[in-house]
C-alpha positions as CSV (number, residue, x, y, z in Angstrom):
1,M,0.0,0.0,0.0
2,R,1.3,3.4,-1.0
3,D,1.4,6.3,1.4
4,I,-0.1,9.3,-0.3
5,T,0.8,12.5,1.4
6,T,-0.2,16.0,0.4
7,T,2.4,18.7,0.4
8,V,1.5,21.6,2.6
9,Y,2.6,25.2,2.3
10,K,2.8,28.3,4.5
11,F,0.8,31.3,3.2
12,E,3.9,33.1,2.0
13,E,5.0,30.1,-0.1
14,L,1.8,30.2,-2.2
15,D,1.6,31.9,-5.6
16,E,-0.5,35.0,-5.8
17,Q,-3.6,33.2,-7.0
18,A,-3.4,30.6,-4.3
19,Q,-2.8,33.3,-1.7
20,Q,-6.0,35.1,-2.8
21,K,-7.9,31.8,-2.4
22,A,-6.4,31.2,1.0
23,V,-7.4,34.7,2.1
24,E,-11.0,34.1,1.0
25,Q,-11.2,30.8,2.8
26,I,-9.8,32.5,6.0
27,R,-12.3,35.3,5.6
28,D,-15.1,32.8,5.3
29,K,-13.9,30.9,8.4
30,L,-13.4,34.2,10.5
31,S,-17.0,35.3,9.6
32,A,-18.7,32.0,10.4
33,D,-17.0,28.9,11.8
34,W,-14.3,30.8,13.8
35,W,-16.5,33.7,14.9
36,D,-16.8,33.3,18.7
37,S,-17.7,35.1,21.9
38,S,-14.5,37.1,21.9
39,D,-15.5,38.5,18.5
40,N,-18.9,39.4,20.0
41,D,-17.2,41.0,23.0
42,Q,-15.0,43.1,20.7
43,V,-18.0,44.4,18.8
44,T,-19.7,45.2,22.1
45,E,-16.6,47.1,23.3
46,E,-16.8,49.2,20.1
47,I,-20.5,49.9,20.7
48,V,-20.0,50.9,24.4
49,Y,-17.0,53.1,23.6
50,T,-18.9,54.8,20.8
51,I,-21.9,55.5,23.1
52,A,-19.4,56.8,25.8
53,E,-17.7,59.1,23.2
54,A,-21.0,60.5,22.0
55,L,-22.3,61.0,25.5
56,K,-18.8,62.4,26.6
57,T,-18.9,60.0,29.5
58,P,-16.0,60.8,31.8
59,G,-12.9,58.8,30.8
60,W,-13.9,58.1,27.2
61,D,-11.0,60.2,26.0
62,T,-8.5,58.4,28.3
63,Y,-9.2,54.9,27.2
64,G,-9.7,52.9,24.0
65,P,-12.5,50.5,23.2
66,G,-10.6,47.5,24.6
67,D,-9.9,48.9,28.0
68,F,-12.7,51.4,28.6
69,P,-14.2,50.5,32.0
70,G,-17.8,51.1,30.9
71,I,-20.5,53.7,31.3
72,P,-21.7,54.1,35.0
73,H,-25.3,53.0,35.5
74,L,-25.7,51.9,31.9
75,T,-25.5,48.3,30.5
76,I,-25.5,47.0,27.0
77,E,-27.8,43.9,27.2
78,G,-27.4,42.8,23.6
79,W,-27.4,43.9,20.0
80,D,-28.4,42.8,16.5
81,L,-26.7,44.6,13.6
82,E,-28.4,42.7,10.8
83,R,-32.1,42.7,10.1
84,G,-33.3,43.6,13.6
85,E,-30.7,46.4,13.9
86,Y,-30.8,47.3,17.6
87,V,-28.7,47.9,20.6
88,S,-30.5,47.0,23.8
89,V,-29.6,49.3,26.7
90,Q,-30.6,49.2,30.4
91,G,-29.9,51.7,33.1
92,R,-30.0,55.4,33.8
93,L,-28.7,58.4,31.9
94,N,-28.0,61.7,33.7
95,A,-25.7,64.7,33.4
96,E,-22.8,62.8,35.1
97,N,-22.6,59.8,32.7
98,A,-24.1,61.6,29.7
99,P,-23.0,65.3,29.9
100,A,-23.2,65.8,26.1
101,L,-27.0,65.3,26.0
102,P,-29.0,68.6,26.0
103,W,-30.1,68.5,29.6
104,S,-32.5,71.3,30.5
105,I,-35.7,70.4,32.2
106,A,-35.0,66.7,32.6
107,T,-32.5,65.5,35.1
108,H,-32.3,61.8,34.1
109,A,-33.7,59.1,32.0
110,S,-34.7,55.5,32.9
111,L,-33.9,52.9,30.3
112,T,-35.4,49.4,30.7
113,R,-34.3,47.1,27.9
114,Y,-34.5,50.1,25.6
115,R,-34.0,49.5,21.9
116,H,-33.4,52.0,19.2
117,G,-36.6,53.6,18.0
118,G,-38.4,53.3,21.4
119,Q,-39.4,56.1,23.7
120,V,-37.3,56.9,26.7
121,E,-38.9,58.1,29.8
122,W,-37.3,61.4,30.8
123,F,-37.7,62.6,34.4
124,E,-37.3,65.8,36.3
125,D,-35.5,65.6,39.7
126,D,-36.9,62.6,41.7
127,S,-40.3,62.7,40.2
128,S,-42.0,59.3,39.6
129,W,-43.9,60.7,36.6
130,P,-42.1,61.0,33.3
131,L,-42.1,64.3,31.5
132,V,-44.5,64.7,28.6
133,A,-43.0,63.3,25.5
134,D,-44.1,66.1,23.1
135,M,-42.3,68.8,25.1
136,E,-39.6,70.5,23.0
137,E,-36.9,69.8,25.6
138,V,-37.8,66.1,25.8
139,Q,-37.9,65.8,22.0
140,A,-34.4,67.3,21.9
141,L,-33.1,64.8,24.4
142,Q,-34.9,61.9,22.6
143,Q,-33.3,62.9,19.3
144,A,-29.9,63.3,20.8
145,W,-30.2,59.8,22.4
146,E,-31.3,58.3,19.0
147,N,-28.3,59.9,17.4
148,V,-26.1,58.2,20.0
149,L,-27.6,54.9,19.2
150,H,-27.3,55.4,15.4
151,A,-23.6,56.0,15.9
152,A,-23.3,52.9,18.1
153,I,-25.0,50.7,15.5
154,K,-22.7,52.1,12.8
155,A,-19.6,51.5,15.0
156,G,-20.8,47.9,15.6
157,R,-21.4,47.3,11.9
158,D,-18.0,48.8,11.1
159,A,-16.3,46.5,13.6
160,I,-18.0,43.4,12.1
161,E,-17.1,44.5,8.6
162,Y,-13.5,44.9,9.6
163,K,-13.3,41.6,11.4
164,T,-14.6,39.9,8.2
165,S,-12.5,41.9,5.7
166,E,-9.6,40.9,3.5
167,E,-7.3,43.2,5.5
168,Y,-8.2,41.4,8.7
169,A,-7.8,38.0,7.2
170,R,-4.3,39.0,5.9
171,D,-3.4,40.3,9.3
172,W,-4.7,37.1,10.9
173,L,-2.6,35.1,8.5
174,A,0.5,37.2,9.3
175,G,0.0,36.4,13.0
176,N,-0.8,32.7,12.5
177,D,2.1,31.4,10.5
178,N,1.3,27.8,11.5
179,Q,-1.7,27.8,9.2
180,E,-1.1,25.4,6.3
181,F,-2.5,25.2,2.8
182,D,-2.4,22.9,-0.2
183,E,-0.8,24.2,-3.4
184,E,-4.1,25.7,-4.6
185,G,-4.7,27.7,-1.4
186,N,-7.2,25.4,0.3
187,I,-6.9,25.1,4.1
188,A,-5.0,21.9,4.8
């Protein structure tokens, strides 16, 4: 019986056409089979950091997305950046954690599993009754908050796009020189 072995190659040993095929295969793997919770965490970090930057949360300009400690009193509960397109947020906004919002009559907002496009309840002082939604000041706050979430959704989409891009696949290959391919660029 003959032993049939396939010759394997490192990425840099492949010709240009095989390298392109290898990059496409790695891109496919990175966007599907190899996508994991750490990828989701990195997208969430981008979303949180973008919200903090838009709100001018203290510390946003000191840290980056990967080491930002978070927005006090605000939690990202989940996101869907495909068909559902939302960022789910829970907590409380006020002038301390969201100084960039146009605070005037309202002093805080309560967010319970808030998703983009929903209505936030804006409150004055410690009142248990929300301010009337059609007040000009409340509409300005609501629009500013919606703009923050638009930016967060865009940042999340951009993060996913980068993590599934040719550039990212090539960077991944440069950092994973133990990956092997056949002569045509198929993952071995």
